[in-house]
Steps between C-alpha positions, in 0.01 A plus 500: 500500500654794315273805474747736331443461123861600432616189687257251342661294224187455288526757223557466126622756244260695276511711187505835679751589772353526848545810714416585859353813659529576873152616604567519872337197656562282195726459203288469184632297208410608149591498132444755228478516122455775243635851470458761777359759260187287452194492729558311825320175583510304827409128487390328824491118516242267648526310828777236462634698202827681436586776255622249242147379438479819292826434316358448151240773549774743601669448165177576316413808705855635485438610142275779630564522876769512764400192698571412864400160641536435873505225760267584787621445856491128575550404137795464266819663622323773700513494881292252694323671792332257743175634649515804269300389196205729433349687208597830660863394547522361146344818365723735694807310380387578145438867586861519621625317191324746270637794699859376528554301181245593232492868606218599263133420435448135409234268364463206740388152394462208738373145478279330761598640843733727301186627325345579837819693575468690171160619623653574841757723331227678305323566829779564749829592327644850522344766275625482142679166533254285302354574156281191473455150644453174313353235730565167328246242627513661844311310775295792625289381794594135428833537682340638818418285803193712577366652183205716399443333163484138391748226581770551764857371499393175667251437219763539230879483511506472880514119525820507294648765729403295806702211362800729445467614861478146634753308291750772404477734800611857558843551340492130391524398868320173419601451137323166442431529127414132452234506772368825359460339157320199645259726690449731201432205269230375738348842563140589409639826359566496123759775549693289750483189280638702209798623701694172531848430361768234558763764564463833678443760223757777476254775589401315817864467610513880495178548701441533873191286578408738780332696220251214473428496871443877498234458230341187654476663844396839364780704656633618163204732445386554856531879472434528127144394412455482124166683514667808647814480287309482173301815582828692538665430164620820331623389157358321196479125553484197271372175650564186294291200600617153405383139548225468760215280609343318793604151606180289477611270782588759765342822377839664536643755261728385220721785385599830655162673522143445392295708257312641800824608667639654180180699451503621862865604478431699183199671657697604808793633299269692268336653807838659571468692173769321299482330161482122539552268203418130510642225282327162528734224377347178640730282292815656651701334772535683831855616421440622145815711516708182541315249284382726218733802498403628151133517595579665831735752342240592238229556762737702719638713218160585352365602840811695600471704182172644636664640815592863539872570492 
């Protein structure tokens, strides 16, 4: 079991050169596109994702922005940190990255758990670091073990994460992909049944499955309840809301968050006195930025144009 990403022979080349920033506890891997005289943008991937999921989107946004896309700790080529995966640690890594690498105010945009981190940055980053936060299909409340609104993690994506924990293990200590696929294919969870492949996908090879355990067991957000975080946002926010529904067999959530949870998140953020925009795109896949980059880039660019310089 090799936990140092630099020593794991699993990576493939990409369009943009990869760079590394020493943030103290971790080394953060990232790529950038666009000219430095243009407004700065920071892209934050979803759980199991790496920066290169934004590769095509980066090319589109680079026409108007200086774009940074990162690997969070435990993903891609960034450091793996056993027992150190939490929203606060992820968020503080990004605060350091903005301070040490971007070095100017930035618009942040994250997908899924990266969208939760975009809101975290709006709430808890250093003064003046963040101009606005795009939360792309962010699982507000739905990624918490104990939540104050609607479905919890175990009534949504959690069963998939439990299978990662069991059959892949922290730092791939189990690594039984075939048994995982058999269990996922027989699962009552539509999300788990969807996530089956003959070969281990590239993005999963670059992912520490301890992330999944941290979400399933609730430790990832133990000291960062969404209800409190959302009432502390300090910048304009755009929440995009993609495919969603309720599984008729189990009553569990399909998608990142329900209409009830999206409405509650908006209400809490508005209570903080910031402008909150909402884009309902129920026909969009969860990772719009990866599977429909032109649509994502258009939504991002139009919203970013409304932000103060």
